[in-house]
TORKOL-4160 file (C-alpha; in steps of 0.2 Angstrom, whole numbers, padded with zeros to 4 digits, m for minus):
154
<pt num="1" X="0277" Y="m0183" Z="m0188"/>
<pt num="2" X="0286" Y="m0173" Z="m0201"/>
<pt num="3" X="0272" Y="m0159" Z="m0198"/>
<pt num="4" X="0275" Y="m0159" Z="m0180"/>
<pt num="5" X="0293" Y="m0157" Z="m0183"/>
<pt num="6" X="0292" Y="m0144" Z="m0195"/>
<pt num="7" X="0279" Y="m0134" Z="m0185"/>
<pt num="8" X="0291" Y="m0135" Z="m0169"/>
<pt num="9" X="0306" Y="m0130" Z="m0180"/>
<pt num="10" X="0297" Y="m0115" Z="m0187"/>
<pt num="11" X="0292" Y="m0110" Z="m0169"/>
<pt num="12" X="0310" Y="m0110" Z="m0164"/>
<pt num="13" X="0316" Y="m0101" Z="m0179"/>
<pt num="14" X="0302" Y="m0089" Z="m0177"/>
<pt num="15" X="0307" Y="m0087" Z="m0158"/>
<pt num="16" X="0325" Y="m0084" Z="m0161"/>
<pt num="17" X="0322" Y="m0070" Z="m0174"/>
<pt num="18" X="0311" Y="m0062" Z="m0162"/>
<pt num="19" X="0323" Y="m0061" Z="m0149"/>
<pt num="20" X="0338" Y="m0056" Z="m0161"/>
<pt num="21" X="0326" Y="m0042" Z="m0169"/>
<pt num="22" X="0322" Y="m0036" Z="m0150"/>
<pt num="23" X="0340" Y="m0036" Z="m0146"/>
<pt num="24" X="0345" Y="m0027" Z="m0161"/>
<pt num="25" X="0330" Y="m0014" Z="m0160"/>
<pt num="26" X="0335" Y="m0010" Z="m0141"/>
<pt num="27" X="0353" Y="m0009" Z="m0145"/>
<pt num="28" X="0353" Y="0004" Z="m0159"/>
<pt num="29" X="0339" Y="0015" Z="m0148"/>
<pt num="30" X="0350" Y="0014" Z="m0133"/>
<pt num="31" X="0367" Y="0018" Z="m0143"/>
<pt num="32" X="0357" Y="0033" Z="m0151"/>
<pt num="33" X="0351" Y="0039" Z="m0136"/>
<pt num="34" X="0368" Y="0039" Z="m0128"/>
<pt num="35" X="0376" Y="0048" Z="m0142"/>
<pt num="36" X="0363" Y="0062" Z="m0141"/>
<pt num="37" X="0366" Y="0064" Z="m0122"/>
<pt num="38" X="0385" Y="0063" Z="m0123"/>
<pt num="39" X="0385" Y="0078" Z="m0136"/>
<pt num="40" X="0377" Y="0096" Z="m0135"/>
<pt num="41" X="0358" Y="0092" Z="m0140"/>
<pt num="42" X="0343" Y="0102" Z="m0139"/>
<pt num="43" X="0332" Y="0101" Z="m0124"/>
<pt num="44" X="0320" Y="0092" Z="m0135"/>
<pt num="45" X="0333" Y="0079" Z="m0140"/>
<pt num="46" X="0338" Y="0077" Z="m0123"/>
<pt num="47" X="0321" Y="0073" Z="m0117"/>
<pt num="48" X="0317" Y="0061" Z="m0130"/>
<pt num="49" X="0336" Y="0052" Z="m0127"/>
<pt num="50" X="0332" Y="0052" Z="m0109"/>
<pt num="51" X="0315" Y="0044" Z="m0112"/>
<pt num="52" X="0321" Y="0031" Z="m0123"/>
<pt num="53" X="0335" Y="0026" Z="m0109"/>
<pt num="54" X="0321" Y="0026" Z="m0096"/>
<pt num="55" X="0310" Y="0014" Z="m0107"/>
<pt num="56" X="0325" Y="0003" Z="m0111"/>
<pt num="57" X="0327" Y="0001" Z="m0091"/>
<pt num="58" X="0341" Y="m0012" Z="m0087"/>
<pt num="59" X="0343" Y="m0015" Z="m0105"/>
<pt num="60" X="0354" Y="0000" Z="m0106"/>
<pt num="61" X="0365" Y="m0004" Z="m0092"/>
<pt num="62" X="0378" Y="m0014" Z="m0102"/>
<pt num="63" X="0379" Y="0001" Z="m0116"/>
<pt num="64" X="0379" Y="0014" Z="m0102"/>
<pt num="65" X="0393" Y="0006" Z="m0094"/>
<pt num="66" X="0403" Y="0003" Z="m0110"/>
<pt num="67" X="0400" Y="0022" Z="m0115"/>
<pt num="68" X="0411" Y="0027" Z="m0099"/>
<pt num="69" X="0425" Y="0038" Z="m0105"/>
<pt num="70" X="0438" Y="0042" Z="m0091"/>
<pt num="71" X="0444" Y="0055" Z="m0102"/>
<pt num="72" X="0429" Y="0066" Z="m0102"/>
<pt num="73" X="0418" Y="0072" Z="m0088"/>
<pt num="74" X="0401" Y="0063" Z="m0090"/>
<pt num="75" X="0391" Y="0067" Z="m0074"/>
<pt num="76" X="0374" Y="0063" Z="m0083"/>
<pt num="77" X="0380" Y="0045" Z="m0087"/>
<pt num="78" X="0385" Y="0042" Z="m0069"/>
<pt num="79" X="0368" Y="0047" Z="m0063"/>
<pt num="80" X="0360" Y="0037" Z="m0077"/>
<pt num="81" X="0368" Y="0022" Z="m0072"/>
<pt num="82" X="0364" Y="0024" Z="m0054"/>
<pt num="83" X="0346" Y="0028" Z="m0057"/>
<pt num="84" X="0345" Y="0014" Z="m0069"/>
<pt num="85" X="0352" Y="0001" Z="m0056"/>
<pt num="86" X="0341" Y="0008" Z="m0044"/>
<pt num="87" X="0324" Y="0005" Z="m0054"/>
<pt num="88" X="0330" Y="m0011" Z="m0059"/>
<pt num="89" X="0331" Y="m0017" Z="m0041"/>
<pt num="90" X="0316" Y="m0010" Z="m0035"/>
<pt num="91" X="0303" Y="m0020" Z="m0043"/>
<pt num="92" X="0302" Y="m0034" Z="m0029"/>
<pt num="93" X="0287" Y="m0040" Z="m0021"/>
<pt num="94" X="0288" Y="m0027" Z="m0008"/>
<pt num="95" X="0293" Y="m0014" Z="m0020"/>
<pt num="96" X="0309" Y="m0008" Z="m0010"/>
<pt num="97" X="0325" Y="m0002" Z="m0018"/>
<pt num="98" X="0337" Y="m0017" Z="m0017"/>
<pt num="99" X="0337" Y="m0032" Z="m0006"/>
<pt num="100" X="0353" Y="m0039" Z="0003"/>
<pt num="101" X="0362" Y="m0044" Z="m0012"/>
<pt num="102" X="0359" Y="m0026" Z="m0022"/>
<pt num="103" X="0362" Y="m0014" Z="m0007"/>
<pt num="104" X="0381" Y="m0014" Z="m0008"/>
<pt num="105" X="0380" Y="m0012" Z="m0028"/>
<pt num="106" X="0369" Y="0003" Z="m0025"/>
<pt num="107" X="0379" Y="0011" Z="m0012"/>
<pt num="108" X="0395" Y="0009" Z="m0023"/>
<pt num="109" X="0385" Y="0016" Z="m0037"/>
<pt num="110" X="0379" Y="0031" Z="m0027"/>
<pt num="111" X="0397" Y="0034" Z="m0021"/>
<pt num="112" X="0403" Y="0035" Z="m0039"/>
<pt num="113" X="0389" Y="0045" Z="m0044"/>
<pt num="114" X="0391" Y="0058" Z="m0030"/>
<pt num="115" X="0409" Y="0060" Z="m0032"/>
<pt num="116" X="0411" Y="0062" Z="m0050"/>
<pt num="117" X="0430" Y="0062" Z="m0055"/>
<pt num="118" X="0437" Y="0079" Z="m0059"/>
<pt num="119" X="0453" Y="0073" Z="m0065"/>
<pt num="120" X="0458" Y="0061" Z="m0078"/>
<pt num="121" X="0468" Y="0049" Z="m0064"/>
<pt num="122" X="0451" Y="0050" Z="m0055"/>
<pt num="123" X="0439" Y="0045" Z="m0069"/>
<pt num="124" X="0452" Y="0031" Z="m0074"/>
<pt num="125" X="0450" Y="0025" Z="m0056"/>
<pt num="126" X="0432" Y="0026" Z="m0055"/>
<pt num="127" X="0429" Y="0019" Z="m0073"/>
<pt num="128" X="0440" Y="0004" Z="m0068"/>
<pt num="129" X="0429" Y="0003" Z="m0051"/>
<pt num="130" X="0413" Y="0003" Z="m0062"/>
<pt num="131" X="0419" Y="m0010" Z="m0075"/>
<pt num="132" X="0425" Y="m0022" Z="m0061"/>
<pt num="133" X="0407" Y="m0020" Z="m0051"/>
<pt num="134" X="0399" Y="m0024" Z="m0069"/>
<pt num="135" X="0408" Y="m0040" Z="m0071"/>
<pt num="136" X="0406" Y="m0047" Z="m0053"/>
<pt num="137" X="0389" Y="m0041" Z="m0049"/>
<pt num="138" X="0380" Y="m0032" Z="m0064"/>
<pt num="139" X="0370" Y="m0050" Z="m0067"/>
<pt num="140" X="0361" Y="m0044" Z="m0052"/>
<pt num="141" X="0352" Y="m0029" Z="m0062"/>
<pt num="142" X="0353" Y="m0036" Z="m0080"/>
<pt num="143" X="0352" Y="m0053" Z="m0088"/>
<pt num="144" X="0359" Y="m0052" Z="m0106"/>
<pt num="145" X="0346" Y="m0064" Z="m0113"/>
<pt num="146" X="0331" Y="m0056" Z="m0105"/>
<pt num="147" X="0328" Y="m0042" Z="m0119"/>
<pt num="148" X="0309" Y="m0043" Z="m0116"/>
<pt num="149" X="0309" Y="m0034" Z="m0100"/>
<pt num="150" X="0316" Y="m0018" Z="m0094"/>
<pt num="151" X="0317" Y="m0023" Z="m0076"/>
<pt num="152" X="0327" Y="m0039" Z="m0074"/>
<pt num="153" X="0330" Y="m0038" Z="m0055"/>
<pt num="154" X="0311" Y="m0040" Z="m0052"/>
């Protein structure tokens, strides 16, 4: 009985460490990619950073939304949020983009992406809308505990 309990405890600790390690790994990669894209980077650096965000998939959404800075114009960021959410929701059984639950969110994200704020007041308003959307409907696109999948919407 002690051996079984020890094996079970070891398995639980190993799983928890694996989950934690994966979470930290992706967080650091995503933050590095966002920092690279947010500054003037070489085309090679930009391509590598974009590849990281594409690979991360929906795991990058929380960091992307946190990176919104209403003081600065960041059209690349709004586009990446929309593209990531679209991809996360397009992995259903029929490989369609969205369903009855995600289509309104995708429409909102598309409108925010198509109409980037060109004044600080407009960017603040869009940032507030994005954060409100994330709090209310972000779970449809990413589950915080699901670090092993880049497409939580599937």
